[in-house]
N, C-alpha and C positions, 0 to 999 in steps of 0.2 A: 936358233935357226931363223934366218931371214926368209920371208915369203915374198916372191916377186909380185909387184902390183899387177892387177888385172888390166889389160889394155882397154877393155870396154868401160872402165871406170867403176866396176862393181868390186866389192870387197872379196878378196880371195881367202878362203878358210885355210888355216893350218891343217896339214894332213891328219893330225890327231885331235883337232878341235871338234867338240860336240856342242850341240845347241839344246836348250830346254824347250819342250813343247809349250807354246804360249797360246793364250786366248786371242780372239779377234781384237781385244782391247790392249794387247801387248803385255798381259800379265800371265805368269805361269799358271796352268790350270789348277795346280794343287797349292797355290799360295794361301796360307792361313788354314790349311786343312792338315789333319793328322793322318798320315798314310801308313798302312800296316794292318795286321790282324786286329780285329776288335776283341776285347776280352769278354769272357762269359760273365753272366750275372751271378751274383752270390745268392744263396737261398733267401737271405733277408730282403734282397732287392725283389726277388720273385714274389714273395709274400706281400711286400709293400705295394707292388703294382696291382696284384690281385685284389687286395683290400680296397684300393682306390677305385678300381673298376666296378667292384661289387657295390660299394657305397654310392657310386654315381649311376648305378643301374645301367651300365654300358654292356648290355647282354652280348652284342656282336663282338665288341672289343675283348671282352673276357673270354669268350669262346675262341676267338682268334689267338689271343695270347697263350691260352692254355694248350691249344693244339700245336702251336709253334714250338712250345717247350717240350711237349711229349714226343712229337713226331721227329724232331731234329732234322727237319727238311729245310732245303734252301728256300729263300723267299719266293722264287718263281714257282716252286711246287706247292707252297702253302696257299698262295692266292689262286692256284689252279684247281684246288680241291673241289670235288662235287659232293653233293649230299650222300650219294651211295658209296663214296669212298670211306666214310666214317660211320654210316648208319644204314641198317637194313630194316625195312618195314617200320620205319619211324623210331627205331631204338638204336642209340649209339652202340658201336661195337667195343669189345674189350681189346681187340687187336685189329689193325688194318694193314693193308699192303698198297703201296703206291709206286708207280714206275717213275723214276726220276727223269726229268727232261734232259739234264746235262749229260748223263751217262747212259740213259736207256735201261739201267739196271733197276729191278724191283727192290724195294726196301720195306721191311716190316717194322711196325712200331706199336707200342702199347698205348692204350688210352686209359688214363687213370680215372678213378671214380669221380674226382672233382671236375675233370675235363668232360666226362660223360654228362654230368649234371649241367655244366655250362652249355654244352651242345644241345641238350634236351630243352633247356630254357630258351635258348636262341631259336631252335626250330619251332617251338610253340608260339613264340612271339612273332615270328616272321612267316609261318606257314610254309616253310621250305619243304619241297618234295623231291623224290629221286629224279635225277636229270637236271635239277637246278644247280647253279653254281652255289657253293656253300657261303662264300663271303662276298656279298654285293658291295659295290661302290656307288659313287655319285652318278655313274653313267646309266644306272637303272638296275632293276632287280635281276635282269637276265644277263648282266655284265659283271664280271668279277672285278675285285680290286686290282689295280695295277701294282707292280712292284714298287713304283715310286710312291703311291698312296700308302702302301704297307710300310715303307721306310719312314714316311712322315709320321705315321701312327706310332711306330716304335720310338722315334725321337720324342714325341709328345709324352708317351708313357714314362720314358727315362727322365725327362725334365720334370715330370709331375712328382717324382719322389726325391727331387733335389740333386740328381746327378747331372753331369755335363753330357748332353746328348751327342756332342762331337766325339766323345770317347767310345761310344757304343753304336751298334748297328744291328741289322737283321741277323747277321752271323753271330752276334752275341747270344741271341735266343737259340740258334741252332747248336752252338757250342756248350750251352749251359748244362744241360743234363748229361751230355756225353763226357764233359770234363769232370763232373761230379762223380759219375760212375767210375771213371778211371782212378780218381783220387781215392775213392773208397775201396776199390777192389784191386786195382792194378791190372785188371784183365783187359789188355789192349785189343785182343782179338774180338771180344764182345763189342767193344766200342767201334771197331772197324766195320762189323756187320751192321750195327745200328745206324751208322752214318752212310753205309752203302759204298764204301771204298773197296776197290779191288786189291789194293796193296796196303800192307801195314805201314810202309814208309809214308804213304800219303796221309794216313791217319796221324802219324807222329808229327808231320809237318803242320797239319791243320790245327792240331791241338796245341802245338808248341811245347809239348811235355818234356822234351829233352832240355830245353832252356829252363823250364820251371824246376825240373828235378835237379839240374846243375846248380841253380840258385839256392834251392833248399839245402843242398849239401854244403855249399859255400857258406851259408849263414850259420852253420853248425861248427865252423872251423874258426878258432881264435888264433890270431898270429901274435 
């Protein structure tokens, strides 16, 4: 199909032609980046990161990493945590409830013993009190980490155990425990509640379990 030239000298697009979003420098915004859902961490990766943070005496990072794994919260909710969200009267809770920023829905999560210990060590080291932001950044003790700072920390932790940080992200931490629970129990409704989704379909899409299950079945078939 021929497209008539534009009389004002500008290029006329084909009716079905599309363009890619480009940066001010003329390059696609996603050039060189892997786009798509980030995979969860494996248990061995979780323990490797924990060990490195413990040996490095990174009390804040260890508490942050552990609570991110346990809570299954989005990055924006993790950095927004306050001391009273996870501890009462100076003692970490066994279970906590946080209202998600994206959906406005409250979600409950467990705080394991090792995470409570990490939180306790962090509070003692920093003197955090109720009303304080839990995880401070470079902007000061009264200012929380930004989601960008959190993402950079995650990339640093991932690279520190020899993995490619471009393959993982903050959602990898959110998906880790939820994916493991599903694989061990097959109880999708429980995972839905823990992630705070209103629909099972959203949980399925987020975890990508239909694709994983299909591949597992396919691997068992010899042609």
